[in-house]
C-alpha positions as CSV (number, residue, x, y, z in Angstrom):
1,X,7.5,-65.5,26.3
2,X,7.3,-68.1,23.2
3,X,7.5,-67.3,19.8
4,X,3.6,-69.2,19.9
5,X,2.3,-66.6,22.2
6,X,4.0,-63.9,20.5
7,X,2.6,-64.6,17.3
8,X,-0.5,-64.7,19.0
9,X,-0.2,-61.1,20.3
10,X,1.4,-59.9,17.2
11,X,-2.5,-61.6,15.3
12,X,-4.7,-60.3,18.0
13,X,-2.8,-56.3,17.5
14,X,-3.2,-57.0,13.6
15,X,-6.9,-57.8,13.9
16,X,-7.4,-54.9,16.6
17,X,-5.9,-52.7,13.6
18,X,-7.8,-54.0,11.1
19,X,-11.2,-54.1,12.3
20,X,-13.2,-53.9,15.6
21,X,-16.3,-55.6,17.2
22,X,-18.3,-52.5,17.2
23,X,-17.7,-52.1,13.0
24,X,-21.0,-53.0,11.3
25,X,-19.9,-54.4,7.8
26,X,-21.5,-53.2,4.8
27,X,-21.7,-55.2,1.0
28,X,-19.7,-58.6,1.4
29,X,-19.8,-59.9,4.9
30,X,-17.1,-62.6,5.4
31,X,-16.7,-64.4,8.6
32,X,-14.7,-67.6,7.7
33,X,-12.7,-70.0,10.2
34,X,-10.0,-71.7,8.8
35,X,-8.7,-75.1,10.8
36,X,-5.4,-75.7,10.7
37,X,-2.4,-76.6,13.4
38,X,0.3,-75.5,15.5
39,X,3.3,-77.1,13.6
40,X,6.9,-76.0,15.2
41,X,5.9,-73.0,16.5
42,X,4.0,-72.0,12.9
43,X,0.4,-71.9,12.1
44,X,-0.4,-74.5,9.2
45,X,-3.4,-74.6,7.1
46,X,-4.7,-75.0,3.7
47,X,-7.6,-73.1,1.5
48,X,-8.0,-73.4,-1.8
49,X,-6.3,-71.4,-4.7
50,X,-7.6,-71.5,-8.2
51,X,-5.1,-70.2,-11.1
52,X,-5.9,-70.9,-15.6
53,X,-5.1,-74.8,-15.1
54,X,-7.5,-75.7,-11.9
55,X,-7.9,-75.6,-8.4
56,X,-5.7,-76.9,-5.1
57,X,-5.7,-76.6,-2.0
58,X,-2.0,-76.3,-0.8
59,X,-1.1,-76.1,2.6
60,X,0.1,-72.6,3.8
61,X,2.0,-71.2,7.0
62,X,0.6,-67.8,8.4
63,X,3.4,-65.6,7.8
64,X,2.5,-62.0,9.0
65,X,6.5,-61.1,8.8
66,X,6.0,-61.7,5.4
67,X,3.7,-59.1,3.2
68,X,3.8,-60.8,0.3
69,X,1.9,-64.3,-0.5
70,X,4.9,-67.2,-1.4
71,X,4.1,-70.0,-3.7
72,X,6.4,-72.5,-4.4
73,X,7.3,-73.2,-8.5
74,X,5.4,-76.9,-8.6
75,X,2.1,-75.9,-7.3
76,X,2.7,-72.5,-9.7
77,X,3.1,-74.9,-12.5
78,X,0.1,-76.9,-12.0
79,X,-2.4,-73.9,-11.7
80,X,-0.6,-72.8,-14.9
81,X,-0.3,-68.9,-12.8
82,X,1.2,-66.3,-15.1
83,X,4.9,-64.8,-15.0
84,X,3.9,-60.9,-14.7
85,X,7.9,-60.5,-13.9
86,X,11.3,-60.6,-12.6
87,X,11.7,-59.6,-8.8
88,X,14.9,-59.7,-7.3
89,X,14.3,-60.6,-3.4
90,X,16.8,-61.1,-0.4
91,X,16.7,-62.8,2.7
92,X,18.9,-64.8,4.7
93,X,20.3,-67.3,2.8
94,X,20.9,-65.0,0.1
95,X,19.3,-63.6,-3.1
96,X,17.1,-65.3,-5.8
97,X,14.9,-64.4,-8.7
98,X,11.6,-65.0,-8.3
99,X,8.8,-63.4,-10.1
100,X,5.3,-61.8,-9.8
101,X,2.0,-63.9,-10.3
102,X,-1.4,-63.5,-8.9
103,X,-3.8,-66.4,-7.8
104,X,-7.3,-66.8,-7.0
105,X,-7.8,-67.6,-3.1
106,X,-11.2,-68.7,-2.0
107,X,-13.3,-68.1,1.8
108,X,-16.1,-69.7,1.0
109,X,-18.0,-68.4,-0.1
110,X,-16.2,-65.3,-1.2
111,X,-13.9,-65.2,-3.7
112,X,-10.4,-63.0,-4.0
113,X,-9.4,-62.8,-7.6
114,X,-5.7,-61.8,-8.7
115,X,-4.3,-61.9,-5.2
116,X,-0.6,-61.0,-5.8
117,X,2.1,-63.4,-4.9
118,X,5.7,-64.4,-5.3
119,X,6.9,-67.3,-7.3
120,X,10.7,-68.6,-6.2
121,X,12.5,-71.4,-8.2
122,X,14.2,-72.0,-5.6
123,X,11.5,-72.7,-2.7
124,X,10.2,-76.3,-1.5
125,X,8.4,-75.5,1.4
126,X,4.4,-74.7,1.9
127,X,3.4,-71.5,0.7
128,X,4.0,-68.6,2.7
129,X,0.6,-66.8,3.6
130,X,1.8,-62.8,4.0
131,X,0.0,-60.3,5.5
132,X,-0.4,-58.4,2.4
133,X,-4.1,-60.5,1.8
134,X,-5.6,-59.2,4.9
135,X,-4.4,-55.6,4.3
136,X,-5.4,-55.5,0.9
137,X,-8.8,-56.7,1.6
138,X,-9.5,-55.3,4.6
139,X,-9.9,-58.4,7.0
140,X,-9.4,-58.9,10.5
141,X,-7.3,-61.7,11.8
142,X,-7.7,-63.5,15.2
143,X,-5.3,-66.4,15.6
144,X,-6.5,-69.6,18.4
145,X,-3.8,-71.4,19.1
146,X,-5.5,-73.6,21.9
147,X,-8.4,-74.2,19.3
148,X,-6.1,-74.2,16.1
149,X,-7.7,-71.7,14.3
150,X,-7.7,-68.6,12.2
151,X,-11.0,-66.3,11.9
152,X,-11.3,-63.7,8.9
153,X,-13.8,-61.4,9.3
154,X,-14.4,-58.2,6.9
155,X,-16.1,-57.1,4.1
156,X,-13.6,-58.2,1.4
157,X,-13.9,-60.7,-1.5
158,X,-17.0,-61.0,-4.5
159,X,-19.7,-63.3,-4.1
160,X,-19.1,-66.6,-6.1
161,X,-21.5,-69.2,-7.4
162,X,-18.6,-71.5,-7.6
163,X,-16.8,-71.0,-4.3
164,X,-18.4,-74.4,-3.0
165,X,-15.7,-76.3,-4.4
166,X,-18.0,-77.8,-7.5
167,X,-16.5,-75.9,-10.6
168,X,-13.2,-73.6,-11.0
169,X,-12.7,-72.7,-14.6
């Protein structure tokens, strides 16, 4: 089985665990589809993020194996994201001194404020969009590699009069 199929199956399983089609959403209903691309067996997409200094729409890789969202330091700097304390992280290449932060995520017309993230000063790739966002916000996700889309459904976020992209300060 190739890695794309495995990731798709994992996303289907995770989506089923977080919500079922018979569940009737209450409150803030979200039905959002992200268009992206499969690149080197990974789903790459972009989403608007907001920090104290403005808004950007960076690229992310959906990484359900990463619990936390990981952002490169140049993006965190441009957005003015706060350093909320050190966070030593380890991986295949060793350990680095990263820091905890938070960023707002926009899934029009919903805004998800103060989403936990990690900023790694040694990382220079696209952001990694981990599983925690979906768990914390009780969102179901369905990845469709053939159509290259990620459907996100649930009740999370808050209505934002500015989620349409006009004013984020």
